[in-house]
N, C-alpha and C positions, 0 to 999 in steps of 0.2 A: 537355561534359556538366555540368561544374560551373563556375559563374560567381560572382564576388563582387561585391556591389553597392557595398560600401564597403571601404576598407582595414582591416586588422585592428589597425593601430597596434601592431604586435607589440613595438616597443621601449618602449612606454609602460607605466607602472605595473609595472615589472619586479618590484619588491619585493612588490607585491600578489599577483602571480602566484605567487611562491614561497611565499607564505603561504596559498595555496589560496583566494584571494579573487576569482578570476574564474570566472564561471559560464557554461557553454555550454548553452543550452537548445535541444533538438532537438524539433521538432513538425511535423506535416503541414500543418495548416489555418491558414496565415498569409498572407492576401492582402496584397500590397504595392501600395498605390495611388499612391505617389509614390517610386519606387525611387531617384531621384536625390538625394533630400535626407533622407528619414526612413523609418522602418519603421512601418507601421500594421497594425491587427489587425481581424479580423472581429468583429462585435458579440458573437458567441457566446463569445468568449474574454475580452472586456473585463471581465466580471464577476469574474474571479478571476486569470487569468494576469498581465495587465499590472499591476494593483494589487499582486499578490503580489511581483513582481519589484521594483517601486518600493519596497515595504516593506523588502525585503532590502537594497536600496541605501541607503535612508534610515537604516536601523538599523545600517549599517556591517557587516553580516554578509557582504556581498559588495561588491566595488568596481567591477568591470566586468562587462558582459554581452555575450555573443555569441549572437545568435539564428540558428538554422539552420532553414530551412523551404522549402516547395515550393509557392508560390502558383500555382495553375492559372489559365489564361486564363478558364476558365468561371466560376471563383469571383470573379475580378476583375470580370468583366462584371456579375455579380449585385450586387456591392458598389457598383459605379459606377452601376448602374441604380437602386439604392436611394437613392443620393445625389442623383441627378438628380430622382427623384420627390419626395424630401423637400424639395429646394430650390425646387420650384415651388409648394408649398403647405405651410402650417404645420398643416394639419388634414386629416382624411380626407374629401376631397370626392368627388363622384360620379366625376369624371374620373380620380382616382387609384385607383379601385377596380375598374377594368376590366381583365380578364385579357387574355391574348394573343389570345383569340378573341372579344373584346368582351363576354364574359359577366361580369356583375356579380359581384365577389368578396366583397362584404359584403351578403349577402342574407338577409332575414328568412325567406324561403322561395324556392325556385327560381322565377325569373321576376319577382321583385319587387326593388325597390332602395330602400335607405335609407342616407343618409349620416349618420354619427354623429361628432360633434366630440369625440373622446376625448383630443386633445392640442392645445392652442392656447396661444399666448403672443403678446402684443402686440409688433409690430415684430420678431418673431423670424425670423432668416434662418439656416437650418442651415449649419454650417461643417463642413469636412472632418474635423475632429477630434472632433466630438460627435454626428454622425449616422452610424451604421453603422460607424464606425472610431474608434480611439483611438490617439493617437501616444505613443510613448515615446522621448524624445530621449536623445542621448548614448550610444547603443549601437552595437556593430558588428553587421553583418548579412551573412549568406551565403544566397544563393538556390541551391537544388539544382535545376538545370535538367534536367527529364526530358522525353524525347520524348513526345508526346501519346498515342501508342499504348501505350507502357509505363505511363503514368500511368492511363489509362482501364482497362487490364486489371488494374492494381493495385487501383484503386477498386472494380472489379467483384468481384474476389476478396474484398476485405475486406467489401464490402456484402452479397454474396450467399453467402459461406461463413462467415467468422469472426464477423461481427456477429450474424447469426441464431443461431449456435451459442452464443455467449456469453449470449444472451438466451433460450436454451432452445427455439429454433425449429429443429427438426431436418428440416423439409421439404426444404431444399436437398439433403439427403443421399439423397433418392430419385433424384437425377440423377447423371450422371457427374461425377467430381471434376474441377475446373477446373485442369488441369495448367499451362496457359499462364498463368493468373492467378497460380498459385503461383510460377512462374518470375519473373513480373513483380514479385511481392511480394519475392522475394529480391533482385532487381536494384535495386529502390528502396532497400532497407535497405543494400545494399552501397554504393550511391552516396552515401547519407547518411554512411556510415562513412568513405569516402574524403574527403569534405568536412570532416568533423570532425577526422580525422587530420591534415589539412593545417593546420588552425587550432590544434590542441592545443599547449599548452605545459605543462611539468611543474608540477604543483600545481593545474591547472584542475579544476573540478568539472563533470561532464557529467550533465545532468538530461534524461532522455528522457521525453516526454509522450505517453502513449496507446499502445494495443495495435497501432496501425498500424505501429509501429517495434519490434515485439517481438523481431525477430531482431537488431536493432542492438547490444544489449549484448554478445553473444558475439562478433560480428564485431569490435567495438572491443576486447574483451578480448584477442583474438588479436593485434591490431595494437599495442595499448597495454597490456601486461600489468599495469603499475603504476598505471594511471589509476583515478580514483575515479568510479564510474558508478552512477547511480540511475535506476530506471524506475518511473514511476507509471502504473498501469492504472486508468483511470476506469470502464471497463465492468465489470459483475459477472463474476466468474470462475465458470463452471458446475461442477456436481458432476462427479466423475470418471466416473460412468456415462454422462453426456452428452458430456463432453470427449473420452473415448476413441473416440468415433465419428469424430473428425477423422483423416483419413489421415496427416497430417503432425504428429501430436500430439507425438511425441518431439522433432522438430526445433524446434517452437515453444517447448517447455519449455526445451530446451537454450539456445535463443536468449535467453530471459528470464533464465536463471541465469548469464549472463555479468555481470550487475550485482552490485554490492556490496549494494545495497538495492533491494527491490521493494516498492512501496507499493500498498495497496488501500483501498477506501472502507469496507469492512465486515469483521468477523471471519469471516463466512461465506465471503466470497471468499478471504480468506487461508487459511482452513482447507481449502477445496476445492483451492486451488493446492498446498498442502503434500501433501494426499492424492494429487493427481495425480502430483507428483514422486516420492512414495513408491511408489505402486502401478505407475506406468508406467515410471519410470526406475530404480526400485529403490534410490534413495538415501535416506540416513537423515536424520532431522530431530530437533530438540530443542525442547522446550516450556518448559524452565526459563528464567526471565528473558524476554528477547526471543525471539520466534519466529524460527527459522532452520532452514535445511537445509544439509547438507554436500554440496558438489559440487566435484569436481576439486581436492580438498585445500583447499577454501576454505569458509568460512562465508558463506552468503548470508542476510543479515538480511531479515526480513519485517516490514513496518510496516503498521499500520492507523491511518489518520488521514483523516478526511473533509474534502473540499474545502469552502471557505466563500466568502464574497463580501466586497466592500469596502462596508460600509454608508454611508460618507461620500459615495461616488459617487452613491448613490441619493438621499440627502438633498440633495446639491447639484443634481441633476437636477430633483427635485420643487420645489425652491425657486425655480426659474426657469420653471416650467411652470404655466400657468393651467388648472385643471381645472373646466370648465363643462359638466357632464354633465346637461343638463336632461331628456334623453330618459328617463333612469332615475330621475328625481326621485320620491321617495316609494316606491320599490320596493327590495326586497332583490335584490342582484346576486350571482350565482354565476359565477365565471370559470374557464375551463379553457383551457389553452394547450398545444397538441400539435403534434408533427410528423406528417407523413403516413406513419404507420407502424402496422402491426397491433399492435405491442407497446404503443402508447400507450393502447389500450382506448377509443378515441373512440366507437365504436358502443355499447359497454357503458355509457358515461357517458350518452349520449343515451337509451338504453333505460331507465336509472335515472331520468332526468328525466321521461320519459313515464310511468313508474310513479309518480313523485312526484305528478304532477297527477291521476293516476287514483285514488291512495289518499287524497290530501289536496286535494280540489277547492277548498277555501277558500284555497289558495295562488295560484289563478289571478288574474291582475291585480296580484298583490303581489310576484311573483318573476319575474326575468328571468335566463335562462341565456345567457351569452356564450361561444360556442365558437369559439376561434381555432385554425385548422389551417394552419400554414405549410408551404410546398412544399419541405420538407427531408426527403429520403427515401432509404433504401437499397434500396427495393423496385424490382422490375422494372417496365417501362412498363405492362404489362397489369394487374399487381396494383395499381399506383397508380391506374389508371383505374377498376378495379372498386371499390376502397376509397372513392375520391372520390365515385363515383356512389352507393354505398350510404349514405354520410354525407348527401349532398344529399337523397336520398329520405326518409331518416328525419327530417331537419330539416323537410322539407316536410310529412311526415305529422303531426308533432307540432304544427306551426303551423296546419295545416289543421284538426286535430281540436280544439285548445284555444285557438286565437287568436281575436281579436275585432277590431273596427274600432279602429285606433289602438294595438293591443297584439298583439305576437307574443312568445310565451313563450321562443322561442329566437332569438337574434341570432347570425348565422354569419359570421365573417371567414375567408375562404378564399383560400389560394394566394398571398397577398402577404406581404412581409416587414414586420414591425413593429420599428422601432428602439427603443432603450432608453427614450427619452422616452415613446413610446406605451405600451410595456409597463408601465412604472411608473405611468403615469397610469391605465391600466385596473386595475391591481392596487389602487391606492389608492382607486379608486372602487367597488371590489367588497367584499362582506361575507364571502364564502366562496370559498376556492380549492379546486377539485376536481382533485386530482392523483392519479390512480388508474391508473397503468400496470399491465399484467399481469406485468411483470418488468423491473426497471431498476436501475441503480446509483444513486448519489447525484446527483440533479439540483439545481441551485441555485434553481429556481423557488420552493420553500417559503421559502428564505431571503429572496428578493426580496419575496415577498408580505408576510411578517410585518414586514419592515423598512419597507415602504411604509405601514404603519398606525400610528396613534397611539393613546394610551390612550382618548381620547374616542370612537374608533370602532375597537374591536379587530377584527382579522381572524381568522377561524377556518379552520384547515386541515383538510381531509378527505383522508387519505392512504391509498393502497393498502398493505396489509400486506406486499406483495411489493416495495415501494419501500424502498431503503436508508434514506431519510429518516425512515421510520417509527420507526427505532431511535434517532433523534436528537431529534425534536421531541415532547417529553413531553405537550404540550398538545393535540396533534392528535387528531382522531377517526379511528380506523382501520377500514377496510372490506375485505371480499373483493370485488374488482371483478367477479367472475363471478356474485355473488349480487346481482342488480339490486334485489330487494325490500329486502334489507338496506341497500343503498346509499340507496334512497329514504327509508327510515326514518331513516337517519343524517343525510341532508340535512335532513329535517324537524326532527330534533333540533337540528341546528346553527342552523336558522332561528329556532327558538323557545327558544334557550338563554337561561338567566337571565343578565342583564348582569354580575353579579359573577363567575359561572362563566366567562363569555366573557372577561372581563378577566384572570382568573387564568390561563386557558389561553394567552391571547395573551402575557401577561407571561413565562410559562415559555418559550414558543417564541422570543420576542424575545430573551430572555436567552441562549438557545443561539446564535442567529444573530449577536448582537453579541460573544459570547465566543469564537466559533470562526470567525474571519474567514479570508480567504485568506492574510493575513499570518501568522497562527498556523500555518496549514497549511504554508506554504512554509518558515517557520523550522524547524518540526518535521522536515520532510523533509530539508532541507539539513543540519541538525544531526545527524540519524541517519545520513545518508549519510557525513558526515565520521567519525562514530564507528565505523561499520561498516568503513570503509576502514582506520582506525587499528588496529582489532582484527585485521584481516587482515595488517597490516604493510605495507599497500599505499601509504600516503602517502609520497612521496619527500621525503627531506630535501634540504638545499641541495646536498649532494654527490651526491645521487642514489643513495645506497647503502641496502641493506636490512640485515637482521640480520648481525652479524659473528661469525665463527667464534671460539669461545673456546678458548684454548690454555693449558696449564699455566703457560707463561711470562708470561701476562697477569695471573695471579692477584696477584702482588706489586704490580704497577702499580695494579690496581684496588682492592685491599683492605689495603694495608700500613698505611694511616693509620686503620684501624678497630680497635676493641677490644671491641665488644659485638655479635658477629655472630650472626644467626639463620639457619640453613640448613634449608630445607624440601625434602624429596625425595619425589617420587611413585614409589612402589616399583615398580608395574607399568610405568610409562613410562620409568624411568631405570635400574632395577636387575635386572629379570627378562627372560627371553627371550620374553615374551608377544607382543611386537610386532616385535622387531628381531633375532631370531636369538640368537646366543651372548650370554651376560651374565656378570656377575661371580658366582663361586661363593658360596654362602650363607655359608660360614665366613669368607671374605675380606670379604664385606659387613659382617658384624658387627665384625670387627677394624678395618676402616676407619672405621666409624661411631664405635666406641669411642675410636679415636685422635683423631678430629675433635672429639668431645665433650670430650675431656680437655684440649684446647688452652685455655689461660687466656683467650684472646681470643674464645672461642666462648661465647656466652650460652646458646644452646640448639640442639639438633638434633632435627628432627621427621621422621618417615616417615609419609606418607599412603598408605593402601592400601585396595583393595576387600575384602580378606580379613576374616574374622571373628576375634574376639579369641582363640578357641580355637586358631587356626592361627598365632598370632603370638608364641608363647612364646620363640622364638629372638631376636626383636627386643626383646620386652618386658624381657628380662634384660640387655640391653646398658646399662651404666651411663651415665647422662646423656643418654639418647636417649628422646624422647617418641614415642608411637605413636598414630596416628589410624586406628581400624578402621572399616570400611564407609564410607569417604570422610568420616569425621568424626562418624558417629553415636555413636561411643564414643572417648574420648580418655584416654590415660594420659600425664599431663604429664611432662616431663623431670624426673628426680629423684624421681619418685613411683612407688609400686608399685600404686596404686589406679586403677581405671577410672572415668570419669565419663560418664554418658549425656547426650546433647544433645537427645534426642527424648522425647516423652511416653511414659509407661509403657505406655499402651494399645497403642502401636505394636508392642510385642513379642508381642502375642497375636493369632494368626491365626484363632482359633476363632470370634470374634464377627463379626457382620455389619458389615463395614467395608471399606475399600479393599483391605486385605490379602486378604480372602476373594474379592472381586470380581476382583482382579488375578490371584490364584493360579488361579482357575477358568479365566480366559482363557488363561494360560500353559499350564495343564495340557491344555486343549483342543488347543492347537497342538503340545504335546509328544507327545500320543498319535497325532497324524497326521503327525509328522515324525521319522522314525527317526534316532537319533543325538543327539537333544536331551534336555535334562533341566532341571528346575526346582530351583533352590537356594533354600531358605528360610533366610535369615539372620535375625539377631536383629531387625533393623530394616528390612531391604530384601529384595526378591525379585529373583532373576536367572534369566533364561531363557538357557541356554547352548546354542550350536550349534557348538562347536569340535570335536566328535567325529563330525560327519556325514561320510559318505563323500566327498562333493564339495561343499564349501561354496559354490562358485561356480555350481552348476547353477541353471537357471531355476526349478525347483520350490522349492528352498530360498529363493531370493530372493523368490519369491511369498509363501511362508509367513511369512518375516520381515516383509515389507512389510505384509501383511494384519494381522499381530499388532500392528505399530506403529500402524496406523490404529485398531484396536480400543482399544489402550491410550491413544492420544491422546483418543479419545472418553471413556474412563473418567476421564482426567486433567481433563476439563472439569467433572467432577462431584465430584472429590475433591481434597484438597490434596496432590498428588503431582507429582513430576518424573520424566521418562522420559529415560534416557541410552542411546543406541544406540552400542555399541562395535564393535570389529573382529569379534568372534564371540560377542557377548552382548547382551542387552537388560536393563537394570537399571531397576527402579522403586523410588523411595525417597521419604521424606517431603519435602514442599516446603521449600525453604530450606536443606536439608542438602547439602553438597558442598564442593569444595575452596576455593571463594571464601569461604564463610562460616566454614569451619574456619581458614583462614589469618587472617581478620580476628579470630577469637576468640583465636588464639595471640598475635597482636600487641597486641590491646587489653586482654585479660583476664589473660594469663599472663606476658608478657615485655615490659613497657613499658621504654622507655629504651634501646632498641637503636640502633645507628648504622649497621647494615648488614643487608640481607636478600638472600638468594640462594635462588632457587626453581628446582629442576631437575625437568623432567617431559617426557614424550614422547607423551602421549595427547591426543586431540582436546579432552577436557574441561579440559586444562591451559591451553588458549588463553583461557578465560574469566579465568584468573588474570593472564596476560600483558597482557590488555586493560584491567585495572583502572587507573584514573587514578593510584592510589598507586604503581604499579610504575614510573611515569615519574619519580618523585622521586629526588633524588640519594642514592646509597648503596643503591639497590634495583635488582636485575637479575633478569630471567628468562632461563633458558637452556633451549631446546627440543632434544630429542634426536631425530634422524631428518632425512632429506632431504625437507622439505616447506615449504610457505608457512607462516609463523608471525608472530605479533605480538610475539614475544620479542625482546629486544635482542641476544641471543646464541644460538648453536646449536652442537651437537656432531653429527657425522655418524653416530656409532654409540654403542651402549651401552657398548662396550669403552672409549670415550673418557671415560666418567664416572669411573672409578677414578683415573686420573691427576689429574683436577680435585680430587677429594676429598682425595687425598694432598697435593696442593699447598696446599689450604686448611688441612689438619691440621698442616702444617709451617710455616705462616706466623705 
């Protein structure tokens, strides 16, 4: 089932592996054209994956690379066919434009033929590495060898079920669910996992590319619990109301959540994914700092970073390409490059072009629209034929209506593969790129188009408002692709744009493309993947151990040489029965804290709590102990009797039209509909409690909690607030207030010059403290209470174990 093309060189670069400098890249679409000597890639991936990996290696971010992929014979045949065609001719001649049935594939209208020299270069002979493929030397490679029937059922399931759903096409759900396809989908992911598990070494980073392998993270997590796993999803994630139509919706989400980091192209996709996790799986999320969801006692980080390209590759290709495009001389050229998919909106583009000539007849003879449709499709055979026929008919209609002798307003390239040399040549020869899908993630076509243009001939982008690229390219003109009249007017506006305005727009777009390259994308993802794993406590050290159990006997060895100690304790997580059953009695708590504060080597003792100041008189009276109420909204410094507010005065007033009123009304709405819940209005925060409901685990309560979280997350996008979901409460507080900011304030503003910091806590929110870079410094330790995965250096099994630790510190 699994075969290795090259040896892993498992004994090489051992030190690099321990440092987490080897990257395992798992992806589906990797054709191998020369398996005996090197690994090569299909052209669709050349624009970002290969240069991105090269950038990581050149920047010494990673040392070694292992690619895991599944090249199908069908795809290899296509690549080889492209190479053979390109090797015969350096330009698009009549013979190279014939389809399988002898039908001309570059036709101005059905039944006519025209050869267009869009890419020529003197004495150019295409090589294996620069036409259709790109080689990356010095890597290890694994081929996942799948039976053809499994592979094709897998491809059918993805193309006919998942891909349409992710692009808001629900038509496949009118038919019976493809159970055999789903089984094949599972089998492919399991096979990939077996392959990666065989190659994995402690410290490796596993980067999974694409939603084809969305089950792979959870399979790997079960087999390799401490592995660092990242998944990047290129496709747009649909809204929860669409996604919930998928019969295997829970299984897919759980598969994705096996990763430490999940990357998306846009905030919309990330938000929809979080909503799906909250409403379908009933798991909590957190919007303070980095987006994340809590799953199986782990924080799964959510990243938003758009893919880019390698501009230098385009510049190098164009520098060796002669662009002699006499056919379009003196005309404005509009280019559109699509796959044979309904989602590309090809028919809508052609309708807009027809409308353009109808509304602006003065453009006839001055404008040429080049429509490229490559035979890449997830559609079924019948739909592909219908769509292709419809496009041909509309092209013929426009050319028949508006064409003249020697002039066709639409030039149509159909069904053949264009290599990068041809694509870049077309882009650089065009004035406008019409990229208007009816729904798509981030494509790299806008990046390629703007990079192909220089200041003396700026290129203008027209983008669909449904395309993720519309949120990145500030100079683009945006359209609704369903409104063909609006599109026609926008195209005319682009054609008649003032040169200064055109240059400004192009400069803005070029600046984005050059500043957000595939190298930036890869570095951001790998960096966040490492950080997410470190916060989880999942990166294995050289001994392969995780957090160590803290015992009273360890205190002397750890802290005997310190004389200015700061001890910070989370009241709910370490001292009360809220999470872990029996706790220390209140009177004993105060006596222990007083004894600890009285130690001459103790610089300060602080207790952080959710409670309001009015309920903390027993702690506030303990000499030498500082208290932080409402997670730091109010602080009484150690040795002081006065409280200091860390939030604006307006936050304390719930009567005016602000986030407090909006949040309170949302919580009140769900309180009225959920028996056993109540809303607590604190001085600076609002809390929705559900600890007194009859059965906190029943489905109705879970649904109410999840829906309230979704509503609050929407509110949080409009106001400066953070949402914290606890065991049996949801808290909303001013943004930037919390344990992390409180601890930093204690260290930087109140008690400088300490030589020891000890933080004790047991709540999920304490993990943000343990993950701080400062906590890895010498003399600073975090200790988590409870049996769970943690980023802290130490842990205690129960709250009852806290008192002996405090006693040992007080006596040291």
